[in-house]
C-alpha positions as CSV (number, residue, x, y, z in Angstrom):
1,M,72.8,92.1,101.9
2,N,75.1,93.9,99.2
3,P,78.2,93.2,100.9
4,Q,79.1,96.7,100.0
5,H,76.2,98.5,102.3
6,S,77.3,96.3,105.1
7,A,80.2,98.2,106.1
8,E,79.1,101.6,108.3
9,R,78.4,104.5,106.1
10,R,80.9,106.8,106.4
11,Q,80.0,110.9,107.5
12,A,80.7,114.0,105.3
13,V,83.6,115.8,105.5
14,V,82.9,119.9,105.2
15,W,85.2,122.5,106.3
16,G,85.1,126.0,105.8
17,P,88.4,128.2,103.8
18,G,91.2,127.8,105.9
19,E,89.9,124.9,107.8
20,G,91.1,121.3,108.6
21,R,93.4,119.8,110.5
22,H,96.7,122.1,110.3
23,Y,100.7,121.9,110.5
24,A,103.1,124.6,110.7
25,M,107.2,123.3,109.3
26,G,108.5,126.9,108.8
27,G,108.1,128.7,105.7
28,M,105.6,125.8,104.4
29,S,102.1,124.6,106.4
30,A,99.8,121.8,105.2
31,V,96.4,122.0,106.4
32,F,94.5,117.9,105.9
33,K,91.1,118.2,104.9
34,A,90.3,114.8,104.0
35,D,92.7,110.9,105.1
36,G,92.1,107.8,106.7
37,D,88.5,106.5,108.1
38,E,87.1,109.6,106.0
39,T,88.0,108.5,102.8
40,Q,88.2,104.8,103.7
41,G,92.5,105.1,102.6
42,A,91.2,105.8,99.1
43,C,93.2,109.2,99.1
44,S,94.2,112.0,101.3
45,I,93.5,115.9,100.2
46,S,95.3,118.8,102.3
47,E,96.2,122.1,101.3
48,W,100.3,123.2,101.0
49,W,100.7,126.6,101.5
50,L,104.9,128.7,101.1
51,E,105.5,131.6,102.2
52,P,107.7,133.7,100.3
53,M,110.9,132.2,99.7
54,A,109.9,129.3,101.2
55,K,111.6,125.8,100.3
56,G,109.3,122.9,100.6
57,P,110.1,119.2,101.6
58,G,112.9,118.7,99.6
59,P,113.1,115.7,97.0
60,H,111.8,112.6,97.7
61,S,109.8,110.1,96.2
62,H,107.8,107.5,97.7
63,P,104.5,104.8,96.2
64,E,101.8,106.6,96.1
65,D,100.3,108.7,93.2
66,D,100.3,112.6,94.2
67,V,98.0,114.8,92.3
68,F,99.3,118.6,92.7
69,Y,96.9,122.1,91.8
70,V,97.6,125.2,92.3
71,I,95.3,126.9,94.1
72,E,97.4,130.7,94.8
73,G,100.5,131.7,93.1
74,T,103.0,130.5,91.7
75,V,104.7,126.6,93.0
76,S,108.4,125.2,91.3
77,V,107.5,121.8,91.1
78,L,110.5,119.4,90.5
79,V,109.2,116.1,88.7
80,D,112.2,113.4,87.9
81,D,114.8,116.0,87.2
82,H,112.5,118.9,85.5
83,W,111.4,122.1,87.4
84,V,108.3,123.4,86.5
85,D,106.9,126.8,87.3
86,A,103.6,126.2,87.6
87,Q,101.1,128.7,87.4
88,R,97.6,129.5,89.6
89,G,95.3,126.7,88.1
90,A,98.4,124.2,86.8
91,F,98.0,120.2,87.3
92,V,101.0,118.0,87.7
93,L,100.6,114.2,88.3
94,V,103.3,112.8,89.8
95,P,103.2,109.0,89.6
96,G,104.2,107.3,92.6
97,G,108.2,106.2,93.0
98,V,108.6,109.7,90.7
99,T,111.2,112.0,92.5
100,H,109.7,115.2,93.4
101,D,109.6,118.3,94.9
102,F,107.4,121.8,95.3
103,E,108.8,125.5,96.6
104,N,107.6,129.0,96.1
105,R,110.1,131.6,94.5
106,T,108.4,134.1,94.4
107,P,107.4,136.9,96.3
108,A,104.1,135.8,97.1
109,R,103.0,133.4,99.3
110,A,102.0,130.4,97.3
111,G,99.3,127.5,97.9
112,L,98.8,123.9,96.3
113,L,96.0,121.6,96.9
114,N,97.5,118.0,97.4
115,V,95.7,114.8,96.8
116,S,98.3,111.2,97.3
117,T,97.0,108.0,96.8
118,P,96.4,105.9,97.7
119,G,94.9,107.5,101.6
120,N,96.8,107.3,104.9
121,F,99.5,110.1,104.8
122,E,98.5,112.4,107.5
123,K,99.2,109.8,110.1
124,D,102.9,110.6,109.0
125,M,102.5,114.1,110.1
126,P,103.4,114.5,113.1
127,S,107.5,112.9,112.7
128,I,107.4,115.2,109.9
129,V,107.1,118.0,111.7
130,E,109.3,117.4,114.5
131,W,112.2,116.7,111.5
132,F,111.3,120.0,110.1
133,R,111.3,121.6,113.5
134,A,114.4,119.6,114.1
135,H,116.3,120.8,111.0
136,G,115.1,125.0,110.8
137,H,114.2,123.9,107.0
138,G,111.9,126.5,105.2
139,H,112.8,129.4,103.8
140,R,115.5,129.4,100.9
């Protein structure tokens, strides 16, 4: 027997528009589509939505690579010490260890598709939501 096929078969994940596991953080929210066991830890896939003039998570870095693809509006993305205004359809790859942030500096709602690799990011979301709740973070 091939060892790659001896593990239990994973189930497909299908969500409709707007569906997923939701996390609200003031002017920012996340909708997780797949993570953890669903991807065998390979990646975490989520949408991040920013209300008009909303701040993002704040400058931070982590060992995982982050891919951002703008799905609506314009998102200002910090990579290292440089801000880029990324319009719908723009792609940004932030290697692990690089300081980054994102925010919405426009009067219209904006959204990003995020792929973080390796995965298992969603397990941290309850503590991230609590931090935002405690600090009243989210709007410019």
